[in-house]
C-alpha positions as CSV (number, residue, x, y, z in Angstrom):
1,X,0.1,0.0,0.0
2,X,1.3,3.5,-0.9
3,X,0.6,6.8,0.9
4,X,-3.1,7.1,0.9
5,X,-5.3,10.2,-0.6
6,X,-8.8,10.8,-0.6
7,X,-9.0,9.4,-4.2
8,X,-7.0,6.2,-3.7
9,X,-4.8,4.1,-1.3
10,X,-3.1,1.7,-3.6
11,X,0.5,2.1,-5.3
12,X,0.6,2.7,-9.0
13,X,1.9,-0.3,-11.3
14,X,5.2,0.3,-13.0
15,X,6.0,-1.8,-15.9
16,X,9.2,-1.7,-18.1
17,X,9.5,-3.0,-21.8
18,X,13.0,-4.3,-21.7
19,X,13.0,-4.6,-25.7
20,X,12.8,-0.9,-25.7
21,X,15.1,0.1,-22.6
22,X,18.6,0.9,-23.4
23,X,19.8,1.4,-19.8
24,X,20.3,5.0,-19.7
25,X,19.7,5.2,-16.1
26,X,17.3,8.4,-16.2
27,X,14.5,6.8,-14.4
28,X,16.9,5.7,-11.7
29,X,17.9,9.2,-11.2
30,X,14.4,10.9,-11.1
31,X,12.5,8.3,-9.1
32,X,12.6,9.5,-5.2
33,X,10.8,6.3,-4.3
34,X,14.0,4.8,-5.2
35,X,12.2,2.1,-7.3
36,X,14.6,1.7,-10.2
37,X,18.1,0.1,-10.6
38,X,20.2,-1.3,-13.5
39,X,20.7,-4.7,-13.9
40,X,22.7,-6.3,-16.8
41,X,22.2,-3.0,-18.8
42,X,18.6,-2.8,-18.4
43,X,16.3,-0.9,-16.1
44,X,14.6,-3.1,-13.4
45,X,12.3,-2.7,-10.5
46,X,13.5,-2.9,-6.8
47,X,11.6,-5.3,-4.5
48,X,11.3,-2.9,-1.9
49,X,10.8,0.8,-2.9
50,X,10.6,3.6,-0.2
51,X,6.8,4.1,-0.3
52,X,5.4,2.3,-3.4
53,X,5.0,4.3,-6.5
54,X,2.8,7.4,-6.0
55,X,2.4,8.0,-9.7
56,X,4.4,11.3,-10.1
57,X,5.0,10.1,-13.7
58,X,8.6,11.3,-13.6
59,X,10.2,8.0,-14.9
60,X,7.6,7.8,-17.8
61,X,7.9,11.3,-18.8
62,X,11.7,11.2,-18.9
63,X,12.3,7.9,-20.6
64,X,13.7,8.8,-24.0
65,X,12.5,5.1,-25.4
66,X,9.0,5.2,-24.3
67,X,10.1,2.0,-22.3
68,X,8.1,2.6,-19.1
69,X,4.4,2.7,-18.5
70,X,2.8,3.7,-14.9
71,X,-1.0,3.1,-14.3
72,X,-3.0,3.5,-11.1
73,X,-3.5,6.4,-8.7
74,X,-5.6,8.3,-11.3
75,X,-2.7,7.9,-13.8
76,X,-2.3,6.3,-17.3
77,X,0.0,6.2,-20.2
78,X,-2.5,8.0,-22.2
79,X,-2.0,11.1,-19.9
80,X,1.4,11.7,-21.4
81,X,1.8,14.4,-24.1
82,X,4.9,15.8,-26.0
83,X,6.5,19.1,-24.5
84,X,7.4,21.9,-26.8
85,X,10.7,23.3,-27.7
86,X,12.4,25.0,-25.0
87,X,12.5,28.3,-26.9
88,X,8.8,28.2,-27.2
89,X,8.5,28.9,-23.4
90,X,7.3,32.4,-22.4
91,X,10.4,34.7,-21.4
92,X,11.1,36.3,-18.2
93,X,10.1,39.7,-19.2
94,X,6.6,38.6,-20.7
95,X,5.8,36.8,-17.4
96,X,6.9,39.9,-15.4
97,X,4.5,42.1,-17.5
98,X,1.6,39.6,-16.8
99,X,2.3,39.6,-13.1
100,X,3.0,43.4,-12.7
101,X,-0.2,44.4,-14.6
102,X,-2.4,41.9,-12.6
103,X,-4.4,43.7,-9.6
104,X,-7.1,42.5,-7.3
105,X,-10.3,43.4,-9.4
106,X,-13.5,43.7,-7.4
107,X,-15.6,45.5,-10.2
108,X,-16.8,43.6,-13.0
109,X,-18.7,44.3,-16.2
110,X,-22.0,42.5,-16.2
111,X,-20.8,40.1,-19.0
112,X,-21.0,36.4,-18.7
113,X,-17.6,34.6,-18.7
114,X,-17.9,31.6,-21.3
115,X,-17.7,28.0,-20.1
116,X,-14.9,27.3,-22.4
117,X,-13.0,30.1,-20.7
118,X,-13.4,28.7,-17.2
119,X,-12.5,25.1,-18.8
120,X,-9.2,26.9,-19.9
121,X,-8.5,28.5,-16.4
122,X,-9.3,25.0,-14.8
123,X,-6.9,23.3,-17.2
124,X,-4.0,25.6,-16.1
125,X,-4.8,25.4,-12.6
126,X,-4.3,21.7,-12.8
127,X,-0.7,21.9,-13.7
128,X,0.0,23.4,-10.3
129,X,2.3,21.3,-8.0
130,X,0.8,19.2,-5.6
131,X,2.0,17.7,-2.4
132,X,1.4,14.3,-3.2
133,X,-0.5,12.8,-6.6
134,X,-3.2,12.3,-7.2
135,X,-4.2,16.0,-6.4
136,X,-6.6,16.2,-3.5
137,X,-7.7,19.6,-4.2
138,X,-11.4,20.1,-4.9
139,X,-13.2,22.7,-6.9
140,X,-16.5,24.4,-6.4
141,X,-17.5,26.5,-9.5
142,X,-20.2,29.0,-9.5
143,X,-21.0,30.0,-12.8
144,X,-23.1,33.1,-13.2
145,X,-23.8,36.1,-11.3
146,X,-27.0,34.9,-9.9
147,X,-25.6,31.6,-8.6
148,X,-22.4,33.8,-7.3
149,X,-24.7,36.1,-5.4
150,X,-27.0,33.1,-4.0
151,X,-24.0,31.8,-2.5
152,X,-23.1,35.1,-1.0
153,X,-26.4,35.6,0.5
154,X,-26.4,32.0,2.1
155,X,-23.0,32.7,3.4
156,X,-24.1,35.9,5.1
157,X,-27.0,34.0,6.5
158,X,-24.5,31.7,8.0
159,X,-22.7,34.2,9.4
160,X,-25.6,35.9,11.2
161,X,-26.3,32.4,12.9
162,X,-22.8,32.6,14.2
163,X,-22.3,36.0,15.3
164,X,-21.5,34.9,18.9
165,X,-18.4,33.9,17.5
166,X,-17.1,37.4,17.4
167,X,-19.5,38.7,20.5
168,X,-18.0,40.6,23.4
169,X,-19.0,37.7,25.8
170,X,-17.3,35.1,23.7
171,X,-13.9,36.9,23.4
172,X,-14.0,37.7,27.1
173,X,-14.7,33.8,27.8
174,X,-11.7,33.1,25.4
175,X,-9.2,35.7,26.3
176,X,-7.5,33.5,28.7
177,X,-6.8,31.0,26.0
178,X,-5.9,33.4,23.2
179,X,-2.6,35.5,22.9
180,X,-2.7,39.1,22.2
181,X,-2.4,38.9,18.4
182,X,-5.3,36.5,18.1
183,X,-7.6,39.1,20.2
184,X,-6.5,41.8,18.3
185,X,-7.3,40.0,15.0
186,X,-10.7,39.4,16.3
187,X,-11.3,42.8,17.4
188,X,-9.8,44.7,14.4
189,X,-10.6,42.4,11.6
190,X,-13.2,39.6,12.2
191,X,-15.7,41.4,13.9
192,X,-15.9,44.1,11.3
193,X,-16.0,41.4,8.5
194,X,-19.2,39.9,9.9
195,X,-20.6,43.5,10.2
196,X,-19.8,44.6,6.8
197,X,-20.8,41.2,5.0
198,X,-23.9,40.8,6.8
199,X,-25.1,44.4,6.9
200,X,-24.3,45.2,3.4
201,X,-26.3,42.0,2.3
202,X,-29.1,43.1,4.1
203,X,-29.2,46.3,2.0
204,X,-29.0,44.4,-1.1
205,X,-25.3,44.9,-1.8
206,X,-22.6,42.0,-2.3
207,X,-19.5,42.8,-0.7
208,X,-18.6,39.0,-0.4
209,X,-18.1,38.3,-3.8
210,X,-18.8,41.5,-5.3
211,X,-21.4,40.4,-8.0
212,X,-18.8,38.6,-9.8
213,X,-19.9,36.5,-12.9
214,X,-17.7,33.4,-11.9
215,X,-16.4,32.4,-8.3
216,X,-14.2,29.2,-7.8
217,X,-13.7,27.8,-4.2
218,X,-10.5,25.7,-4.0
219,X,-10.2,23.7,-1.1
220,X,-8.6,20.3,0.1
221,X,-9.3,17.1,1.7
222,X,-8.2,15.6,5.2
223,X,-5.2,13.9,3.2
224,X,-4.2,17.2,1.3
225,X,-1.3,19.4,1.9
226,X,-2.5,22.6,3.2
227,X,-0.6,24.6,0.5
228,X,-2.2,22.7,-2.5
229,X,-5.4,24.5,-2.8
230,X,-3.7,28.0,-2.4
231,X,-1.1,27.1,-5.2
232,X,-3.9,25.7,-7.4
233,X,-5.7,29.0,-7.0
234,X,-2.8,31.3,-7.8
235,X,-2.2,29.1,-11.0
236,X,-6.0,29.9,-11.7
237,X,-5.4,33.5,-11.1
238,X,-2.7,34.1,-13.3
239,X,-4.3,31.7,-16.0
240,X,-7.5,34.3,-15.6
241,X,-5.2,37.3,-16.3
242,X,-3.7,35.9,-19.3
243,X,-7.2,35.4,-20.7
244,X,-8.0,39.3,-20.4
245,X,-10.0,38.6,-17.2
246,X,-9.6,40.2,-13.7
247,X,-9.5,38.4,-10.5
248,X,-9.4,38.5,-6.8
249,X,-8.7,36.1,-4.3
250,X,-10.9,36.0,-1.1
251,X,-9.6,34.3,2.2
252,X,-12.2,35.3,4.5
253,X,-15.1,32.8,3.4
254,X,-13.2,29.7,3.7
255,X,-12.5,29.7,7.6
256,X,-16.2,30.0,8.2
257,X,-17.3,26.8,6.2
258,X,-15.3,24.6,8.4
259,X,-17.5,24.6,11.7
260,X,-20.3,26.4,13.4
261,X,-24.2,26.3,13.6
262,X,-25.5,25.3,10.0
263,X,-22.0,24.9,8.5
264,X,-22.6,21.3,7.7
265,X,-26.1,21.9,5.8
266,X,-24.3,24.9,4.0
267,X,-21.4,22.5,2.8
268,X,-24.2,19.8,1.9
269,X,-26.3,22.5,-0.1
270,X,-23.2,23.3,-2.2
271,X,-21.5,19.8,-2.5
272,X,-18.6,20.8,-0.6
273,X,-17.0,17.5,0.2
274,X,-14.5,18.2,3.1
275,X,-13.6,20.3,5.9
276,X,-10.0,21.7,4.5
277,X,-7.2,23.1,6.6
278,X,-6.6,25.7,3.9
279,X,-8.7,27.1,1.2
280,X,-9.4,30.1,-1.2
281,X,-12.3,31.7,-3.2
282,X,-11.2,33.1,-6.3
283,X,-13.6,35.6,-8.4
284,X,-13.4,36.0,-12.0
285,X,-14.6,38.3,-14.5
286,X,-14.1,41.1,-17.3
287,X,-12.9,44.2,-15.5
288,X,-14.9,47.2,-15.2
289,X,-11.6,49.3,-14.2
290,X,-8.4,49.7,-16.0
291,X,-5.4,50.9,-14.0
292,X,-2.5,52.9,-15.5
293,X,0.0,52.4,-13.0
294,X,1.6,49.2,-11.1
295,X,2.9,49.2,-7.5
296,X,5.9,47.8,-6.3
297,X,5.5,45.3,-3.6
298,X,8.1,43.9,-1.0
299,X,8.5,40.7,1.1
300,X,9.0,41.2,5.0
301,X,12.5,39.9,4.8
302,X,14.9,38.4,2.1
303,X,17.8,36.8,3.8
304,X,20.6,35.0,1.9
305,X,22.6,32.4,4.0
């Protein structure tokens, strides 16, 4: 048995066509399960690999003779495709221009985003690196402004049921257990978020998802590396930008979909399959605004050792 995920618990099966293998050893070098060795000038499989094949596909992708096949863990040889020439890659300057021109967009034109465009965004997001294949990232796609607005309205109703979470009495009760930074976060951010989201929705204004024509919720399973949904959402955001769309990452929705009054029913309504340690909602649409200047950003620290 290999390392389990929500999608499979079995190791993939690796086969070698020795009539094609020329013993170059590239599979030995790239397999970090240490599953390969060279015997009599040909690739061979070891009896005791480290974990069992997780179906990363490295060996199959690097073999110049097509002598290796991997089947299982949601991977088959049909998933291989040829890569383009190295000179066809986007250059650094083009990538930087795309990234520098991107801004978080919360003002959208009332124009639907075609399903084909959403599919392109998802295809790009699938290429994001994952902690362990097969990916345990799940997506909820809300396609259409009416569906996005309904989600936001239901979310605000959920928050209203759980206002106690940011109440003065609950904060007083939890003060002995929370550090000062957590208390400050609740008072300065969490409580205003409740008030703004719920108050605006009651007035008919959606400041949760900003009446975006598309919202995509990226979340994981109990097996998922916490970083995976965030990385996949980042790839999707970049792809959306390349397609002429505006986007914005929303981090304040996910934490309230994990526990509380009515949360389980909310997840069931929207077919959200798991609680997830990390998650993000990405809103996407045609931007109503155009910025004429970029803004340089910085990290807290960059230390070379």
